[in-house]
Backbone as CSV, one residue per row, in Angstrom:
resi,resn,N_x,N_y,N_z,CA_x,CA_y,CA_z,C_x,C_y,C_z
1,UNK,84.435,183.857,173.577,85.603,183.472,172.890,86.723,183.404,174.421
2,UNK,87.621,182.341,174.382,89.100,182.255,175.057,90.170,181.716,174.496
3,UNK,90.722,181.237,175.139,92.413,180.600,174.812,91.814,179.536,173.277
4,UNK,92.510,179.726,172.516,92.294,178.577,171.385,93.060,177.251,172.079
5,UNK,93.888,177.129,172.707,94.504,175.760,173.506,93.329,175.422,174.153
6,UNK,92.679,176.066,174.687,91.391,175.337,175.394,90.057,174.759,174.362
7,UNK,90.468,174.809,173.373,89.427,174.206,172.690,89.908,172.806,172.063
8,UNK,89.476,171.625,172.960,89.971,170.413,173.114,90.088,169.607,171.817
9,UNK,88.882,170.112,170.767,88.591,169.586,169.769,89.404,169.873,168.781
10,UNK,89.813,171.113,168.289,90.593,171.480,167.581,91.825,171.157,167.664
11,UNK,92.375,171.060,169.273,94.259,170.591,169.507,94.110,169.072,169.177
12,UNK,92.816,168.473,169.203,93.250,166.885,168.907,93.205,166.761,167.030
13,UNK,92.141,168.050,166.535,92.404,167.596,164.948,93.781,168.315,164.574
14,UNK,94.320,168.933,165.187,95.869,169.491,164.883,96.649,168.442,165.025
15,UNK,96.591,167.897,166.359,97.417,166.500,166.527,96.956,165.506,165.161
16,UNK,95.776,164.886,165.211,95.627,164.178,164.057,96.336,164.560,162.403
17,UNK,96.045,165.947,162.436,97.104,166.324,161.159,98.430,166.550,161.007
18,UNK,98.761,166.140,162.066,100.412,166.333,162.534,100.773,164.680,162.052
19,UNK,100.165,164.271,162.674,100.615,162.681,162.378,100.066,162.174,160.795
20,UNK,98.745,162.678,160.513,99.012,161.984,158.715,100.006,162.744,158.296
21,UNK,100.576,164.263,158.591,101.666,164.663,157.826,102.997,164.042,157.643
22,UNK,103.224,163.446,159.038,104.344,162.787,159.163,104.167,161.514,158.764
23,UNK,103.291,160.920,158.090,103.143,159.692,157.512,102.892,159.996,156.315
24,UNK,102.101,161.059,155.466,102.651,161.315,154.415,104.062,161.851,153.851
25,UNK,105.004,162.649,154.696,106.567,162.624,154.533,107.405,161.364,154.786
26,UNK,106.658,160.581,155.037,107.476,158.899,155.059,107.144,158.670,153.822
27,UNK,105.841,158.394,153.381,105.786,157.925,152.331,106.148,158.883,150.874
28,UNK,106.419,160.030,150.827,106.985,160.799,150.376,108.821,160.423,149.836
29,UNK,109.497,160.342,150.984,110.377,160.040,151.106,110.685,158.560,150.538
30,UNK,109.916,157.699,150.991,110.113,156.236,150.545,109.716,156.176,148.891
31,UNK,108.874,157.053,148.173,108.951,157.333,146.878,109.729,157.787,146.056
32,UNK,110.618,158.944,146.849,111.444,159.416,146.292,113.153,158.780,146.000
33,UNK,112.875,157.330,147.047,114.204,156.582,147.505,113.668,155.587,146.187
34,UNK,112.449,155.109,145.434,111.975,153.700,144.540,112.224,154.702,143.282
35,UNK,111.944,156.443,143.302,112.403,156.638,141.787,113.518,156.785,141.776
36,UNK,114.719,157.038,142.588,116.087,157.032,142.749,116.313,155.497,141.715
37,UNK,116.112,154.451,142.563,116.399,153.130,142.415,116.215,152.850,140.755
38,UNK,114.880,153.353,140.383,114.229,153.192,139.004,115.098,153.966,137.883
39,UNK,115.239,155.264,138.543,116.164,155.984,137.337,117.415,155.453,137.323
40,UNK,118.162,154.922,138.171,119.396,154.405,137.889,119.641,153.071,137.382
41,UNK,118.200,152.182,137.668,118.156,150.598,136.722,118.416,151.473,135.367
42,UNK,117.471,152.017,134.881,116.799,152.780,133.518,118.372,153.215,132.702
43,UNK,119.332,154.075,133.497,120.266,154.537,132.966,121.189,153.287,132.592
44,UNK,121.013,152.243,133.433,121.765,151.290,133.123,122.113,150.645,131.607
45,UNK,120.637,150.307,131.256,120.079,149.957,130.258,120.226,150.866,129.220
46,UNK,120.319,152.272,129.052,120.312,152.866,128.139,121.200,152.915,126.995
47,UNK,122.408,152.190,127.366,123.409,151.879,126.112,123.159,150.655,125.620
48,UNK,122.525,149.676,126.040,122.196,148.347,125.643,121.231,149.080,124.352
49,UNK,120.130,149.971,125.098,118.692,150.273,124.018,119.785,150.710,122.818
50,UNK,120.485,151.832,123.260,121.161,152.455,122.075,122.090,151.834,120.848
51,UNK,122.457,150.683,121.437,122.961,149.750,120.648,122.186,148.794,120.040
52,UNK,121.089,148.248,120.854,120.397,147.574,119.961,119.296,148.078,118.563
53,UNK,119.186,149.595,119.222,118.149,150.462,118.078,119.381,150.453,116.622
54,UNK,120.960,151.171,117.010,121.940,151.245,115.895,121.801,149.634,115.080
55,UNK,121.883,148.490,115.859,122.208,147.423,115.202,120.650,147.225,114.398
56,UNK,119.590,147.338,115.011,118.301,147.160,114.026,118.186,147.836,112.550
57,UNK,118.339,149.103,113.239,118.352,150.188,111.975,119.411,150.011,110.853
58,UNK,120.626,149.217,111.444,121.563,149.165,110.014,121.181,147.814,109.329
59,UNK,120.490,146.895,110.095,120.285,145.390,109.708,118.837,145.925,108.485
60,UNK,117.860,146.746,109.156,117.089,147.171,107.994,117.578,148.181,107.019
61,UNK,118.479,148.775,107.194,118.956,149.420,105.775,120.027,148.667,104.750
62,UNK,120.688,147.523,105.267,120.942,146.525,104.152,120.181,146.047,103.063
63,UNK,118.803,146.078,103.460,117.802,146.336,102.235,117.615,146.704,100.960
64,UNK,118.416,148.346,101.500,119.048,149.385,100.398,120.044,149.072,99.807
65,UNK,120.672,147.912,100.168,122.152,147.784,99.497,121.612,146.565,98.555
66,UNK,121.354,145.672,98.993,120.848,144.735,97.868,119.492,144.228,98.465
67,UNK,118.450,143.481,97.824,117.470,142.693,98.435,117.410,141.653,98.602
68,UNK,118.644,141.057,98.644,118.964,139.375,99.469,119.036,139.762,100.809
69,UNK,119.324,141.119,101.470,119.722,140.905,102.750,118.129,141.253,103.595
70,UNK,117.549,141.285,102.844,116.057,141.556,103.538,115.829,140.535,104.732
71,UNK,115.755,140.679,106.125,115.788,140.007,106.851,114.412,139.713,107.725
72,UNK,114.411,138.450,108.567,113.281,138.523,109.368,113.769,138.709,110.866
73,UNK,112.599,138.639,111.417,112.841,139.266,112.995,113.344,137.938,113.454
74,UNK,113.335,136.902,113.472,114.305,135.504,113.797,115.541,135.875,113.901
75,UNK,116.130,136.160,112.026,117.181,136.407,111.796,118.302,137.747,112.902
76,UNK,116.674,138.575,112.747,117.397,139.835,113.815,117.787,139.219,115.182
77,UNK,116.462,138.762,115.739,116.986,138.402,117.282,118.429,136.943,117.197
78,UNK,118.387,136.252,116.134,119.967,135.659,116.146,121.022,136.282,116.268
79,UNK,121.116,137.635,115.764,122.496,138.522,115.315,122.260,139.300,116.483
80,UNK,121.342,139.407,117.450,121.287,140.068,118.603,121.443,139.554,119.509
81,UNK,121.108,138.334,119.782,121.819,137.446,120.652,123.483,136.484,120.647
82,UNK,123.559,136.487,119.358,125.124,136.518,119.209,126.133,137.854,119.833
83,UNK,125.867,138.944,119.271,126.038,140.247,119.867,126.351,140.509,120.904
84,UNK,125.091,139.921,121.956,125.330,140.221,123.446,126.434,138.954,124.020
85,UNK,126.719,137.639,123.443,127.073,136.974,123.527,128.685,137.167,123.859
86,UNK,128.698,137.896,122.660,130.246,138.320,122.075,130.351,139.450,123.226
87,UNK,129.665,140.429,123.713,129.829,141.741,124.286,130.629,141.573,125.739
């Protein structure tokens, strides 16, 4: 039994582990940056999703007021497109 630093195989494995750890750390930082970008982009679309949901359900409920308000998906898409043009 000698000094642990005299075991060259162990020292080499420790160096390899350090290199791999550094590589994994870099990948983790990159993944965190990408996740932040995805979150920021998702939050930008949240008001549009909320508006679209309200618009869809309001139009859907119009059929309860009078059956003549039953509409097709094409009609809804036209209303949505016009509201986006006006926004």
